[in-house]
C-alpha positions in Angstrom: 186.3 69.8 51.4 183.7 67.1 52.5 185.4 67.0 56.1 184.7 70.6 56.0 181.1 70.4 54.8 180.9 68.3 58.0 182.2 70.4 60.4 180.2 73.4 59.0 176.7 70.7 59.6 177.9 70.0 63.4 178.2 73.5 63.9 174.8 74.5 62.9 173.3 71.9 64.3 175.2 72.9 68.1 173.5 76.4 67.2 170.6 75.2 67.0 170.0 72.8 70.2 171.3 76.2 71.6 167.7 78.0 70.4 165.1 78.2 73.6 163.7 75.3 72.6 166.5 72.6 72.2 169.3 71.3 74.6 171.4 74.2 75.2 175.2 73.7 74.1 178.3 73.4 76.3 180.0 77.1 76.9 183.5 77.1 75.1 186.3 76.0 77.9 183.5 75.8 80.2 183.8 72.8 82.7 179.7 72.5 83.7 176.5 74.4 82.1 175.7 77.5 83.9 173.0 77.1 86.6 169.1 77.9 85.4 168.7 81.7 86.6 165.7 81.2 88.7 163.0 83.8 90.7 161.7 83.2 94.6 158.9 85.5 95.4 157.5 85.8 98.7 153.3 84.7 98.2 150.4 83.6 100.1 149.3 80.6 100.0 147.2 78.8 97.7 144.6 76.8 97.8 143.9 76.5 94.2 144.8 78.9 90.7 141.4 79.0 88.8 141.1 83.0 87.5 137.8 82.3 86.3 136.4 82.5 89.7 139.7 84.0 91.9 140.5 87.4 90.2 143.0 88.5 92.3 145.7 85.8 92.1 149.4 87.2 91.2 150.3 83.7 89.7 147.4 84.2 87.4 148.8 86.1 84.8 152.0 83.7 84.3 149.9 80.8 83.9 147.3 81.7 81.6 146.9 84.5 78.8 143.0 86.4 77.9 142.2 87.9 74.4 144.0 91.0 74.9 145.7 92.2 77.7 147.0 95.2 79.6 150.7 96.6 78.5 152.9 98.8 81.2 150.1 101.7 80.7 148.0 99.7 81.6 146.3 100.1 77.8 144.3 97.0 76.6 146.4 95.2 73.4 146.5 92.2 71.8 147.0 88.9 73.5 145.4 85.4 72.5 143.9 87.6 69.9 146.0 89.4 67.5 143.2 91.0 65.6 139.4 92.1 66.7 136.7 93.7 65.1 133.4 95.4 66.3 130.3 96.0 64.7 128.6 98.7 66.4 124.8 97.5 65.0 124.8 94.3 66.5 127.0 95.1 69.1 129.4 92.4 68.3 132.8 91.8 68.5 134.8 89.0 66.3 138.5 88.0 67.3 140.9 86.6 65.0 142.6 84.1 67.2 146.8 83.6 67.2 147.6 80.6 65.1 151.2 79.4 66.9 149.5 78.9 70.3 149.7 76.0 72.2 148.4 74.9 75.9 151.0 73.5 78.1 150.3 70.3 77.3 150.7 70.4 74.0 147.2 70.9 72.3 146.2 73.4 70.6 144.4 76.6 71.4 141.7 77.0 69.4 138.1 79.2 69.6 136.1 76.9 71.3 138.6 76.7 74.3 137.3 81.1 74.1 133.3 80.4 74.4 133.8 77.4 76.8 135.4 79.4 79.2 133.1 82.4 79.2 130.1 80.5 79.3 131.6 79.0 82.2 131.5 82.1 84.2 128.5 83.4 83.0 126.9 79.7 84.6 124.7 81.0 87.5 125.7 77.3 89.4 129.4 77.9 88.9 129.1 81.3 91.4 131.5 83.7 89.4 132.3 86.8 91.0 133.3 87.9 87.6 130.0 87.1 85.9 129.0 90.4 85.7 131.2 91.5 83.5 129.6 89.0 81.0 126.0 89.6 81.9 124.9 91.2 78.4 126.6 88.3 76.6 124.0 86.5 74.6 125.6 84.7 71.8 128.7 82.9 71.6 129.8 81.7 68.0 132.8 79.6 67.2 133.2 80.5 63.6 136.5 78.6 62.5 139.4 77.6 65.0 140.6 80.5 64.7 137.5 82.8 64.7 135.3 83.6 67.7 132.3 86.0 67.9 130.6 87.7 71.1 126.7 89.3 70.2 125.8 91.2 73.2 122.4 92.9 74.3 123.1 96.1 74.5 126.7 98.5 74.1 129.5 97.8 76.6 132.9 100.1 76.4 134.2 97.9 79.1 134.0 94.6 77.2 138.2 94.7 75.1 138.8 94.9 79.2 137.2 91.8 80.5 138.1 89.7 77.3 141.9 90.4 79.6 140.1 86.8 81.1 142.3 83.8 81.8 140.8 81.3 79.3 141.1 77.9 79.8 141.2 74.4 78.3 137.8 72.7 77.0 139.7 69.5 76.9 141.1 69.9 80.5 137.5 70.8 82.0 134.6 70.3 80.1 132.3 68.4 82.2 134.1 69.3 85.4 133.1 71.3 88.6 134.5 75.0 87.8 134.9 75.2 91.8 136.9 72.2 92.9 137.8 70.2 90.0 141.5 69.1 90.3 142.5 70.7 87.5 142.9 73.7 89.7 145.7 72.2 91.8 147.5 70.9 88.4 146.8 74.2 86.0 148.0 73.7 82.1 147.5 77.2 80.8 149.1 78.7 77.8 151.6 81.2 79.8 154.8 82.3 79.9 155.5 79.7 82.5 154.0 76.5 83.4 153.8 74.5 86.7 156.8 71.6 87.7 155.4 70.9 91.0 153.3 72.5 94.2 154.2 71.4 97.8 151.3 72.4 99.4 151.6 75.3 101.5 155.3 75.5 101.1 155.9 76.6 97.3 155.0 77.0 93.4 157.4 76.3 91.1 157.0 77.2 87.5 159.4 76.7 84.8 159.6 78.8 81.4 157.1 77.9 78.4 159.4 77.8 76.0 156.9 77.4 72.8 155.2 81.3 74.4 154.2 82.8 71.3 155.4 86.0 72.8 158.8 84.9 72.9 160.7 82.0 75.8 161.3 84.1 79.0 164.8 85.1 79.8 163.9 83.9 83.6 163.8 79.6 84.0 162.2 79.2 87.2 159.9 81.0 89.2 159.2 79.8 93.1 156.1 81.1 94.9 157.4 80.5 98.6 154.8 80.1 100.8 155.4 82.5 103.3 153.6 83.3 106.8 152.9 87.1 106.6 154.8 90.3 105.8 157.6 90.0 108.7 158.2 86.2 107.4 158.8 87.6 104.2 161.0 90.7 105.3 163.2 88.3 107.6 163.5 85.5 104.0 164.2 89.0 101.9 167.0 89.8 104.6 168.7 86.2 104.5 168.3 85.6 100.7 165.8 83.3 100.9 163.4 85.3 98.8 164.6 87.0 95.7 161.0 89.7 95.6 157.8 90.3 97.9 155.1 92.8 98.3 155.6 94.2 101.6 153.8 96.5 104.3 155.3 100.1 104.6 156.9 99.6 107.9 158.9 96.6 106.8 159.8 97.4 103.2 161.6 100.6 105.0 164.1 98.6 106.1 165.5 98.1 103.0 165.5 101.2 101.5 169.3 102.8 100.6 170.4 99.2 101.5 173.4 97.3 98.7 172.3 94.4 97.2 167.8 95.7 97.2 166.4 98.1 95.1 162.5 98.7 96.8 158.9 100.1 94.3 157.1 102.1 96.3 154.2 101.6 93.0 151.1 103.7 92.9 148.2 101.4 92.7 144.2 101.5 92.4 143.8 99.6 96.0 141.8 101.1 98.1 140.6 100.2 101.9 137.3 101.1 103.7 134.9 100.0 106.3 132.1 97.5 104.4 129.1 97.7 106.2 126.7 94.3 105.8 123.5 95.0 104.9 122.4 92.0 105.4 122.8 92.1 108.6 119.4 93.8 111.5 122.0 96.6 112.8 122.3 98.3 109.8 118.9 98.2 108.3 118.3 100.1 111.7 121.6 102.2 111.7 122.3 102.9 107.9 121.8 106.4 108.5 124.2 107.5 110.7 126.5 105.9 108.7 127.5 109.6 107.6 128.3 110.0 111.2 131.1 107.0 111.0 132.6 108.6 107.8 133.3 112.0 109.7 134.5 110.2 112.0 137.7 108.8 110.7 140.9 110.6 110.5 142.9 109.0 107.3 145.6 111.1 107.0 146.3 109.9 110.7 146.2 106.5 109.5 148.4 107.1 106.8 150.8 108.8 108.3 151.3 106.1 111.7 149.9 102.8 109.5 151.3 103.7 106.0 154.2 105.6 107.0 152.6 108.8 104.5 152.7 106.7 101.4 149.6 106.5 99.7 146.4 108.4 99.9 143.4 109.8 101.3 139.8 107.5 100.4 136.6 109.3 99.3 135.4 106.8 96.9 136.0 104.2 94.6 137.5 105.3 91.3 140.5 107.7 92.1 142.4 106.1 90.3 140.8 106.4 87.2 139.8 109.1 84.6 136.6 109.3 85.3 136.8 110.4 88.8 135.2 113.3 90.4 136.8 115.5 92.6 133.5 117.8 93.9 131.7 114.8 95.6 131.6 114.8 99.1 134.7 113.7 100.8 133.9 113.1 105.1 137.3 115.1 105.6 137.7 114.4 109.1 135.2 116.1 111.4 134.1 114.7 114.6 132.3 117.1 115.8 130.0 116.8 113.0 130.0 113.3 113.3 128.7 114.0 117.0 126.2 116.5 116.0 124.6 114.0 113.4 124.6 111.2 115.7 122.9 113.4 117.9 120.5 114.2 115.1 119.3 110.9 114.5 118.3 110.7 118.4 121.4 109.5 120.0 122.3 110.1 123.2 125.5 109.7 125.5 125.1 106.5 127.6 127.2 105.7 131.3 129.5 104.0 129.3 130.4 107.0 127.3 129.3 105.5 124.1 126.3 106.8 122.6 122.5 104.8 122.7 119.8 104.9 121.0 116.5 103.8 122.0 118.0 101.6 124.4 120.8 100.1 122.4 124.8 101.2 122.2 125.8 102.1 119.2 129.0 100.2 117.7 129.9 97.2 115.8 132.6 95.0 114.9 135.3 95.5 112.1 136.2 91.3 110.8 139.2 91.4 108.9 141.2 88.7 107.1 144.4 87.7 109.2 147.5 88.1 106.7 147.7 91.8 105.5 149.5 93.7 108.6 148.6 97.3 106.8 144.9 95.9 107.2 144.6 95.0 110.4 146.2 98.0 112.0 143.5 99.9 109.4 140.9 98.4 111.1 142.2 98.9 114.6 143.7 102.6 114.0 139.6 103.4 112.5 137.9 101.6 115.8 139.5 103.9 117.9 139.5 107.4 116.0 135.7 105.9 116.5 135.2 105.6 119.8 136.6 108.8 120.6 133.8 110.2 118.9 131.2 107.3 121.0 130.4 105.0 118.1 131.5 101.4 120.6 133.8 100.2 117.3 135.9 96.8 117.8 138.5 94.8 115.5 138.1 90.8 115.3 139.9 89.0 113.5 137.7 85.7 111.9 139.1 82.4 111.2 137.3 82.8 108.3 135.4 85.9 106.9 131.2 85.4 107.5 130.0 87.7 104.4 126.4 87.0 105.1 126.7 87.8 109.3 129.1 90.1 110.2 128.5 93.8 111.0 131.5 95.2 108.7 135.1 94.5 107.4 137.5 95.9 106.2 137.1 95.7 102.8 139.7 96.4 100.0 139.1 97.2 95.7 140.5 98.5 93.0 140.9 98.7 89.9 144.0 100.5 87.4 141.7 99.9 84.1 138.5 100.6 83.0 136.2 102.5 85.3 133.7 99.8 84.7 135.4 97.2 86.7 135.1 97.1 90.7 131.9 99.3 90.0 129.8 97.5 88.2 130.0 94.3 90.0 131.0 95.5 93.3 127.8 98.1 94.0 125.6 97.2 91.4 122.6 95.5 93.3 123.2 91.5 93.4 126.5 91.2 91.4 128.4 89.1 91.8 131.2 90.9 94.2 128.6 92.8 96.0 129.6 91.5 99.5 127.7 94.5 101.2 124.4 93.7 100.0 124.6 97.0 99.1 120.8 98.2 96.9 120.2 101.7 95.2 118.6 101.7 92.4 119.9 105.6 91.0 123.9 103.8 91.9 122.5 100.9 89.2 121.3 103.0 86.6 124.2 105.1 86.3 126.6 102.6 86.2 124.5 100.8 83.5 124.0 103.5 81.6 127.8 104.9 81.8 129.0 101.2 80.6 126.3 101.8 77.5 128.9 104.8 75.7 131.9 104.7 73.9 131.7 109.1 74.2 133.9 110.4 77.4 131.7 113.2 78.1 129.0 110.8 78.6 130.6 108.2 80.4 131.9 111.4 83.0 128.8 112.6 83.2 127.3 109.6 84.5 130.4 108.1 86.8 130.1 111.8 88.0 126.5 111.0 89.3 127.5 107.8 90.4 129.8 108.7 92.9 128.0 111.6 94.4 125.3 109.1 94.9 127.4 106.8 96.5 128.7 109.7 98.5 124.7 110.6 99.7 124.2 106.8 100.3 127.9 105.4 101.1 128.3 101.5 101.0 131.7 101.9 102.0 133.6 104.5 104.6 136.3 105.1 102.2 139.6 105.2 104.9 142.9 105.0 102.2 145.0 104.4 98.5 147.7 102.2 99.8 151.0 101.8 97.6 152.2 98.8 96.9 155.7 98.2 98.1 157.9 95.6 96.3 161.4 94.9 97.7 163.9 92.7 95.3 167.1 92.2 94.6 168.9 94.5 92.5 170.3 91.5 90.2 166.5 91.3 89.1 166.0 93.8 86.3 163.0 94.1 83.9 159.8 95.3 86.9 158.2 98.2 85.2 158.3 100.7 88.5 155.3 103.2 86.7 152.8 101.0 86.3 150.0 101.4 88.1 149.0 98.3 90.6 145.8 96.9 90.9 144.1 95.4 93.9 146.4 93.2 96.2 149.0 95.0 94.1 148.5 92.6 91.6 150.2 93.7 88.0 154.5 93.4 88.7 154.4 90.2 86.9 152.4 91.8 83.6 156.1 92.0 81.5 157.6 88.8 83.5 158.9 86.9 79.8 161.0 89.8 79.5 163.0 90.4 83.0 166.4 88.5 83.7 168.5 88.0 86.4 172.2 88.7 86.9 
């Protein structure tokens, strides 16, 4: 009996070690343990991982969590906060934090971390483009280690949306520069994966967080392999160096119906357009010709030629949102109308075939960030169409974007979440993500009134007015919404193909802890 008891105890210990938090038990009749499951993702390069300051890093959600999170339908669900309450009389949100969360270094996650993170984003010295999301926060109170409250100056129905912001560890960042700290090259979060190594310009290696509060991830390691561009990623998918990548449509189509690959043509809220830089004197003098520029662009032709028909024509920033106003001016392609408006503004055709006004040629340069081939081709196609109606438009790829000095750029924005996201801070006067210097008092008023009401009818009214005003006084020449063309090895399971992606196609990793590899 004693020997039987000893054997049973030994078996129980082996089973315990086989759990996620312990050493794996060897498989019966196996000479070696199974190889760790590894996913290699084709990624653009990172100079830092700083979710508080940099909004669109795909890697952020693997390393960090917010108090709230998004599910596969982009709806708000619990994150690091297990519950919350809202006091309508004082505009106060109170969050109760999960008791089972630790930072990757083993330190406990507390309400002090939450207060530290949001105050750092709000601090104007830190220059966070996300600061407008929290500008109505008047007071943050740590009630105890697991409870924190936010008192606002006015209602903001999008506040729970903005609490998806990644929380950062106070004990590692207090007193550090939030733009330049070494922490952002060796980040410590609470997310499903933690940083193992970072070989600059080559790869970022993540390993599973066995203590993750939603359960141990099923894929052991994820490698962000730095690749130069879409063409390089396609080649490396073909060779087996990558397991997953976001490709441009022309490269993605080569994997359709290929054995061993699955193509995900995913809907996004990600639009492209020409941003006019109103800090540049050219637009002080020529702002009135922007509607003509908008009429000169054949959006469907660009979608067909560059995006291979994947995407849709854009006329505003909320076309994937429930508050989209379909009745606004869409600036459908009309080159005759474009010329009519140019001539009504006093422009005449010069000897080179381009319009002139007051002896100055009508024309401008679109700057495009290198690396996204479809963005470059969209800009080139739009420039050609503008030249055809007499506007001398060209494209340049600067080594670094000069937001204050450039004439225009091929911008990308878009959020699949609350309508306040990527409108208030992008088009509001002086807001953190308003890179065009655009200012319109009525736009500011309508966006403010829309965020202050939880009544869908009221929000629809004001977002409708916002879109009408933006169409009458364009900040951008909207061109198209693009699809996210992910290509994966068919051995990867768990990708939620129906989720609407955000800017740069970000969002595919929202449920990565559930993914598996055969």
